[in-house]
C-alpha positions in Angstrom: -47.4 20.9 0.8 -47.0 18.3 -1.8 -43.9 17.1 -0.3 -45.3 16.9 3.3 -48.6 15.2 2.5 -48.8 11.5 3.1 -51.3 9.3 1.3 -54.8 9.1 2.7 -54.3 12.0 5.1 -57.0 13.2 7.3 -58.0 16.1 5.1 -58.5 13.7 2.2 -61.0 11.8 4.2 -62.8 15.0 5.3 -63.0 16.3 1.7 -64.3 13.0 0.4 -66.9 12.7 3.2 -68.1 16.3 2.6 -68.6 15.6 -1.1 -70.8 12.6 -0.3 -73.2 14.5 2.0 -76.4 15.6 0.5 -76.6 19.2 -0.7 -79.6 20.8 -2.2 -78.0 22.1 -5.4 -76.5 18.7 -6.1 -79.4 16.4 -5.2 -78.7 14.2 -8.2 -75.4 13.2 -6.8 -77.0 12.4 -3.5 -79.6 10.3 -5.2 -77.0 8.3 -7.2 -75.1 7.8 -3.9 -78.1 6.3 -2.3 -78.9 4.1 -5.3 -75.4 2.8 -5.3 -75.3 2.2 -1.6 -78.7 0.4 -1.5 -77.8 -1.6 -4.6 -74.6 -2.9 -3.1 -76.3 -3.6 0.2 -79.0 -5.7 -1.4 -76.5 -7.5 -3.6 -74.3 -8.4 -0.7 -77.4 -9.4 1.4 -78.6 -11.8 -1.4 -75.1 -13.2 -1.7 -74.6 -13.8 2.0 -78.1 -15.3 2.5 -77.7 -17.6 -0.6 -74.3 -18.8 0.5 -75.6 -19.5 4.0 -78.6 -21.4 2.7 -76.4 -23.5 0.3 -74.0 -24.3 3.1 -76.9 -25.2 5.4 -78.5 -27.4 2.9 -75.3 -29.2 2.2 -74.6 -29.6 6.0 -78.1 -30.9 6.6 -78.0 -33.3 3.7 -74.6 -34.7 4.6 -75.6 -34.8 8.3 -78.7 -36.8 7.7 -76.7 -39.2 5.5 -74.0 -39.7 8.1 -76.5 -39.8 10.9 -78.4 -42.8 9.6 -76.2 -44.6 7.1 -72.9 -46.4 7.3 -69.8 -44.4 6.3 -68.4 -47.6 4.7 -70.3 -50.8 3.9 -68.4 -54.0 3.6 -69.8 -56.7 1.2 -68.6 -60.1 0.2 -68.6 -61.2 -3.4 -71.0 -64.0 -4.3 -69.8 -67.5 -3.7 -71.2 -71.0 -3.6 -72.0 -72.4 -0.1 -71.9 -76.0 1.0 -75.5 -76.5 -0.3 -74.5 -75.3 -3.8 -76.5 -72.0 -3.3 -75.1 -68.7 -4.6 -74.7 -66.3 -1.6 -72.7 -63.4 -0.4 -73.4 -63.9 3.3 -70.7 -63.2 5.9 -70.3 -66.3 8.0 -67.5 -65.1 10.2 -69.1 -61.7 10.7 -68.4 -61.4 14.4 -64.7 -61.8 14.1 -64.5 -59.6 11.0 -66.5 -56.9 12.8 -64.1 -57.0 15.7 -61.0 -56.7 13.4 -62.6 -53.8 11.6 -63.5 -52.0 14.8 -59.8 -52.3 15.9 -58.6 -50.2 12.9 -57.5 -46.7 14.1 -60.1 -44.2 13.1 -63.0 -46.7 13.1 -65.7 -46.0 15.7 -68.0 -49.0 15.2 -68.5 -52.0 13.0 -72.0 -53.4 13.0 -73.1 -56.7 11.3 -76.3 -56.1 9.4 -78.9 -58.3 7.6 -80.6 -56.3 4.9 -83.6 -57.1 2.8 -86.9 -55.9 1.5 -90.4 -56.8 2.6 -93.9 -55.6 2.3 -95.3 -54.1 5.5 -99.1 -54.0 6.1 -101.4 -52.7 8.8 -105.1 -52.9 8.7 -106.0 -52.2 5.0 -102.8 -50.3 4.2 -99.5 -51.6 2.8 -96.1 -50.3 1.8 -92.7 -51.6 0.8 -90.0 -51.3 3.4 -86.2 -51.8 3.5 -85.6 -53.9 6.6 -82.3 -53.8 8.5 -81.5 -56.5 11.0 -79.2 -55.1 13.6 -78.4 -55.6 17.3 -80.0 -53.4 19.9 -76.6 -52.0 20.9 -75.7 -51.1 17.4 -79.1 -49.5 16.8 -78.6 -47.2 19.9 -75.3 -46.1 18.4 -76.9 -44.7 15.2 -77.3 -41.0 16.0 -80.2 -40.3 13.6 -82.2 -43.1 15.1 -81.3 -43.0 18.8 -81.2 -39.2 19.1 -84.3 -38.5 17.1 -86.2 -35.5 18.6 -89.5 -36.7 16.9 -89.4 -40.3 18.1 -92.3 -42.3 19.7 -92.0 -45.2 22.0 -88.9 -46.6 23.7 -85.8 -47.6 21.9 -84.9 -49.8 24.9 -87.8 -52.1 23.9 -86.3 -52.8 20.5 -85.7 -56.5 21.2 -89.4 -57.0 21.8 -90.4 -55.9 18.3 -89.3 -53.6 15.5 -88.5 -49.9 14.9 -90.3 -48.1 12.1 -89.6 -44.9 10.2 -92.0 -42.1 10.8 -92.9 -41.9 7.1 -94.1 -45.6 7.1 -95.9 -45.0 10.4 -97.7 -41.9 9.0 -98.7 -43.7 5.8 -100.0 -46.8 7.6 -101.4 -45.1 10.7 -99.0 -46.9 13.0 -98.2 -45.9 16.6 -96.0 -47.8 19.2 -97.9 -50.8 20.4 -99.5 -51.6 17.1 -98.8 -54.9 15.3 -97.8 -55.0 11.7 -97.3 -57.8 9.2 -94.1 -58.2 7.3 -94.3 -60.3 4.1 -91.1 -61.7 2.5 -91.6 -63.6 -0.8 -88.4 -65.8 -0.4 -89.5 -67.2 2.9 -89.6 -70.7 4.3 -88.0 -73.5 2.3 -90.2 -76.6 2.1 -90.2 -79.8 0.2 -92.6 -78.2 -2.2 -90.4 -75.1 -2.8 -90.1 -71.7 -1.1 -93.3 -70.2 0.3 -93.7 -66.6 1.4 -93.0 -65.8 5.0 -95.6 -63.7 6.9 -94.7 -62.6 10.4 -96.4 -60.2 12.7 -94.4 -57.8 14.9 -95.1 -55.2 17.5 -93.9 -51.7 16.7 -91.9 -50.6 19.8 -90.2 -47.5 18.4 -91.0 -44.9 15.7 -88.0 -42.7 14.6 -87.3 -39.8 12.3 -83.8 -39.3 11.0 -84.6 -36.1 9.1 -84.5 -37.6 5.6 -87.8 -38.2 3.8 -86.6 -41.2 1.8 -85.2 -43.0 4.9 -88.2 -42.3 7.1 -90.6 -43.5 4.4 -88.9 -46.8 3.7 -86.7 -48.1 6.7 -87.5 -50.6 9.3 -85.1 -52.0 11.9 -85.4 -55.5 13.2 -83.4 -57.5 15.9 -80.5 -59.2 14.2 -81.4 -62.8 15.2 -85.0 -62.3 14.0 -83.8 -60.8 10.7 -81.5 -63.8 10.1 -84.4 -66.1 10.4 -86.8 -63.9 8.5 -84.5 -63.5 5.5 -83.0 -67.0 5.6 -79.6 -65.7 6.7 -79.1 -68.1 9.7 -75.5 -67.9 10.8 -74.6 -65.0 8.5 -75.2 -61.4 7.7 -75.6 -59.4 4.5 -72.9 -56.8 5.2 -70.9 -55.0 7.9 -71.6 -51.3 8.4 -68.6 -49.3 9.5 -68.7 -45.9 11.2 -65.6 -43.8 11.3 -64.5 -40.7 13.4 -63.9 -38.5 10.3 -66.2 -39.3 7.4 -64.6 -36.7 5.2 -61.3 -38.6 5.4 -62.9 -42.0 4.5 -60.6 -42.6 1.5 -57.6 -43.1 3.7 -59.3 -45.9 5.7 -60.4 -48.0 2.7 -57.2 -50.1 2.6 -56.9 -50.7 6.4 -60.6 -51.8 6.6 -60.2 -54.2 3.6 -56.9 -55.6 5.1 -58.7 -56.1 8.5 -61.3 -58.3 6.9 -58.5 -60.5 5.4 -60.4 -61.7 2.4 -61.9 -60.3 -0.9 -64.5 -57.8 -0.1 -66.3 -54.8 -1.8 -66.3 -51.5 0.0 -69.0 -48.9 -0.7 -68.6 -45.5 1.0 -71.1 -42.7 1.7 -69.3 -40.6 -0.9 -69.8 -43.3 -3.5 -73.5 -43.3 -2.7 -74.0 -39.5 -2.7 -70.9 -38.2 -4.5 -72.7 -37.3 -7.7 -75.3 -35.2 -5.9 -72.7 -33.5 -3.7 -70.6 -32.7 -6.8 -73.7 -31.2 -8.4 -74.3 -29.1 -5.3 -70.7 -27.8 -5.5 -71.2 -26.9 -9.2 -74.4 -25.2 -8.4 -72.8 -23.2 -5.5 -70.1 -22.0 -7.9 -72.6 -21.0 -10.6 -74.8 -19.2 -8.0 -71.8 -17.3 -6.7 -70.9 -16.1 -10.2 -74.5 -15.0 -10.9 -74.8 -13.1 -7.6 -71.4 -11.6 -8.2 -72.7 -10.1 -11.4 -75.6 -8.6 -9.4 -73.1 -7.0 -7.1 -71.0 -5.8 -10.0 -74.1 -4.1 -11.6 -74.8 -2.4 -8.3 -71.2 -1.3 -8.0 -71.3 0.2 -11.5 -73.7 2.8 -10.1 -70.8 4.1 -8.1 -69.1 4.9 -11.4 -72.2 6.9 -12.5 -72.3 8.8 -9.3 -68.6 9.6 -9.3 -68.7 10.8 -12.9 -71.5 13.2 -12.0 -69.6 14.2 -8.9 -66.4 15.0 -10.8 -68.3 17.0 -13.3 -70.0 19.1 -10.6 -66.8 19.5 -8.6 -64.6 20.7 -11.5 -64.2 24.1 -10.0 -63.3 22.6 -6.6 -60.7 20.4 -8.3 -59.1 23.3 -10.0 -58.9 25.3 -6.8 -57.5 22.4 -4.9 -54.9 21.8 -7.5 -53.8 25.5 -7.5 -53.6 25.3 -3.7 -50.9 22.6 -4.1 -52.8 19.2 -4.1 -51.2 16.7 -6.3 -52.9 14.4 -8.8 -52.5 11.6 -6.3 -54.3 13.5 -3.6 -57.2 14.3 -5.9 -57.3 10.7 -7.0 -57.4 9.5 -3.4 -60.2 12.0 -2.5 -62.5 10.7 -5.2 -61.4 7.2 -4.7 -62.4 7.5 -1.0 -65.9 8.8 -2.1 -66.5 5.6 -3.9 -64.8 3.5 -1.3 -67.1 5.0 1.4 -70.2 3.9 -0.6 -68.7 0.4 -1.1 -67.7 -0.1 2.5 -71.0 1.2 4.0 -73.1 -0.7 1.5 -71.1 -3.9 2.1 -71.4 -3.6 5.9 -75.1 -3.0 5.6 -75.5 -6.0 3.2 -73.6 -8.3 5.5 -75.8 -7.3 8.5 -79.0 -7.7 6.5 -77.8 -11.0 5.0 -76.9 -12.4 8.4 -80.3 -11.4 9.8 -82.0 -13.0 6.8 -80.0 -16.2 7.2 -80.6 -16.5 10.9 -84.3 -16.2 10.4 -84.5 -18.3 7.2 -86.5 -21.2 8.8 -89.1 -18.8 10.2 -89.3 -17.1 6.8 -89.7 -20.4 5.0 -92.3 -21.5 7.5 -94.3 -18.4 6.7 -93.9 -18.8 3.0 -94.9 -22.5 3.3 -98.0 -21.6 5.3 -99.0 -18.9 2.8 -98.5 -21.3 -0.2 -100.5 -24.0 1.5 -97.5 -26.2 2.2 -96.2 -26.4 -1.4 -93.1 -24.1 -1.0 -91.0 -26.9 0.5 -91.8 -30.5 -0.5 -89.6 -32.9 1.4 -90.4 -35.7 -1.0 -88.5 -33.8 -3.7 -85.8 -32.1 -1.6 -85.1 -35.0 0.7 -85.0 -33.0 4.0 -87.8 -31.5 6.0 -86.5 -27.9 6.4 -84.4 -25.2 4.8 -81.5 -24.5 7.1 -78.9 -21.8 6.9 -75.3 -22.0 8.0 -73.2 -18.9 8.3 -69.5 -19.6 7.6 -66.6 -17.3 7.9 -65.3 -18.3 4.5 -68.6 -17.4 2.8 -68.8 -14.1 4.6 -65.2 -13.4 3.6 -65.9 -14.2 0.0 -69.0 -11.9 -0.1 -67.2 -9.0 1.6 -64.0 -9.4 -0.5 -65.9 -9.5 -3.7 -68.0 -6.5 -2.9 -65.1 -4.4 -1.8 -62.8 -5.4 -4.7 -65.5 -4.6 -7.2 -66.3 -1.3 -5.5 -62.7 -0.2 -5.5 -62.1 -1.2 -9.1 -65.1 0.7 -10.5 -64.2 3.7 -8.3 -60.6 4.0 -9.6 -61.4 5.0 -13.2 -63.6 8.1 -12.5 -61.2 9.1 -9.6 -58.3 8.9 -12.1 -60.2 11.1 -14.5 -60.7 13.7 -11.8 -57.0 13.6 -10.9 -56.0 14.2 -14.5 -58.3 17.2 -14.9 -56.2 20.3 -15.7 -56.6 23.2 -13.3 -56.7 25.6 -16.3 -59.5 23.6 -17.9 -61.4 23.3 -14.7 -61.3 27.1 -14.0 -61.6 28.4 -17.6 -65.4 29.0 -17.4 -65.6 29.9 -13.7 
């Protein structure tokens, strides 16, 4: 029989499965089996749900960055103009933008006037970051033009300004209202520079999904912004959008060469790289911590198998005298632990996926129960807690659980295989 038996034969599976079934005299074994299975399932569920939330948070954070900000911003160094004033304005911005847009991989190059101003409405005021941009380029910004919480018509942008939803909420603004923008370095007169105060109609209110942008950003037609910020005939920067933002490093030199003069380039990774790196480190640490939870749950398999081996000593002795090899005994008890690991992992993956798919609803309920304090967008930057299931994360969770389950199963299974038939039957 030993010579004709192949590894993991059908009878080995049958014996292992029978040992795992609950039997009244061996209820302790059944209890340990259930504890092991539930522990692994909960550990894998927590691991899958956490990895999905971390992936969703990163995707949402990066998506809101790329949906409302330039992938590359091109600046000029400060120089002295014909009036002896230090400036960094682009004078030949139209030609430079066309050359940048012709670079393979570049989707759009938009000249922008950028400045800060105070915005007031009735008795309320706030500080805003104002972007002067053409109507065509504004419509090409996904986070602004495709906002699902917008008010007004983006087509009327040339008639007024577009305001972030955070500013609109704080100041009580709706489309059709007029607001005042105050810029300290305004009109230049013979007596010096006086503040410039202009009134504009709000034609569009947008929400890009990021709290800090919605609370501070205003878009203004390019020509009006050039006049308002004393940038006549020039712009502050050129915003560049590319087809593959993750591969932005490879486009740095072609974009700089297209401008044809000394420029500074600032990418979205430069602006948010430290935060994204911190997220990566946090992901790795979280994975290690949850892996330890799965390991602790898997260790219960060892306890259960040790009890099983002790209670099945007589059976082991009989099976050995019938001709089963040490390898067959090892595989039988290894399969006992493997069944627990596989079933627990499968249950954990299913529960984790269900939890991840319903994470927004769960967080909405938690936020409601806590009075709106569970998720503060002013701290976290985004308005919701998304979850994104990825094959790589599921593979990591399943692989970790199964490997740990198989490792902790091997040692009590080997102990059972090395049990001498004489010792096993001595007191029977």
